[in-house]
ZAMARGU-4260 file (C-alpha; in steps of 0.2 Angstrom, whole numbers, plus 5000, padded with zeros to 4 digits):
<rodrens>
0) 5000/5000/5000 | 5013/5012/5005 | 5022/5009/4988 | 5006/5013/4979 | 5004/5029/4988
5) 5022/5034/4985 | 5021/5030/4966 | 5002/5035/4961 | 4999/5050/4971 | 5014/5060/4964
10) 5009/5054/4947 | 4991/5061/4949 | 4998/5077/4955 | 5009/5078/4940 | 4993/5075/4928
15) 4983/5088/4938 | 4997/5101/4935 | 4998/5097/4917 | 4979/5099/4916 | 4978/5115/4924
20) 4991/5122/4911 | 4982/5114/4897 | 4966/5122/4903 | 4971/5139/4898 | 4956/5149/4894
25) 4953/5155/4876 | 4957/5173/4876 | 4957/5174/4858 | 4938/5170/4858 | 4936/5182/4871
30) 4944/5196/4861 | 4933/5192/4847 | 4917/5192/4858 | 4922/5209/4866 | 4925/5216/4848
35) 4941/5226/4856 | 4944/5243/4849 | 4961/5249/4846 | 4961/5261/4861 | 4956/5246/4872
40) 4969/5233/4865 | 4984/5238/4875 | 4974/5236/4892 | 4966/5220/4885 | 4983/5213/4882
45) 4989/5218/4899 | 4975/5210/4908 | 4977/5193/4898 | 4996/5194/4901 | 4994/5196/4919
50) 4980/5182/4919 | 4992/5170/4910 | 5006/5173/4922 | 4995/5170/4937 | 4989/5154/4929
55) 5006/5148/4926 | 5011/5151/4944 | 4997/5139/4948 | 5005/5126/4938 | 5022/5130/4945
60) 5013/5128/4963 | 5007/5111/4958 | 5024/5105/4952 | 5031/5111/4969 | 5018/5102/4979
65) 5021/5087/4969 | 5040/5087/4973 | 5037/5091/4992 | 5023/5077/4992 | 5035/5064/4985
70) 5049/5069/4996 | 5038/5068/5012 | 5031/5051/5006 | 5048/5044/5004 | 5051/5047/5024
75) 5048/5033/5036 | 5036/5044/5045 | 5028/5058/5034 | 5024/5074/5041 | 5008/5079/5033
80) 5005/5095/5044 | 5022/5101/5037 | 5017/5097/5020 | 5000/5107/5023 | 5011/5122/5029
85) 5021/5121/5014 | 5006/5121/5003 | 5000/5137/5011 | 5017/5145/5009 | 5018/5141/4992
90) 5000/5147/4988 | 5004/5164/4997 | 5018/5166/4984 | 5005/5167/4970 | 4994/5181/4977
95) 5003/5195/4970 | 5001/5188/4952 | 4982/5186/4955 | 4982/5204/4962 | 4990/5211/4948
100) 4978/5202/4936 | 4963/5208/4945 | 4969/5226/4945 | 4973/5224/4926 | 4955/5218/4923
105) 4947/5232/4933 | 4957/5245/4922 | 4951/5236/4907 | 4933/5236/4913 | 4935/5255/4915
110) 4939/5256/4896 | 4924/5244/4891 | 4906/5248/4887 | 4893/5240/4898 | 4889/5226/4886
115) 4908/5222/4884 | 4910/5222/4903 | 4896/5209/4905 | 4904/5198/4892 | 4921/5200/4901
120) 4914/5196/4918 | 4904/5180/4911 | 4921/5174/4904 | 4930/5177/4920 | 4917/5168/4930
125) 4916/5153/4917 | 4934/5151/4915 | 4944/5158/4930 | 4934/5155/4946 | 4941/5138/4949
130) 4958/5146/4950 | 4954/5161/4961 | 4942/5153/4973
</rodrens>
């Protein structure tokens, strides 16, 4: 049983990390739906770039957690409380990226008309809430 946990759990975490990276929202489709005007394009690109950086941080966090979990499972007496503390510390590292992305989207919303804002907010709810909740 211990062998199975040491082998399969890190493998599952690795696939989860790859899945998170593969699940990048389709920002090109959003841009088309929004019908971004030239004066909005720069802020749109800033918001999308900040969001992509934040999502990549999530993928890196998953890889770090996988490595730490594997190392902890190799110990004769794994300390899962230490692993949880480590998980919380790593998550705190990604907060600035999500804050930057949120601020960039708010600035974009200020440049969009009400219909565009609703389209963008709907996209964020549908595609990004799983990462920011």
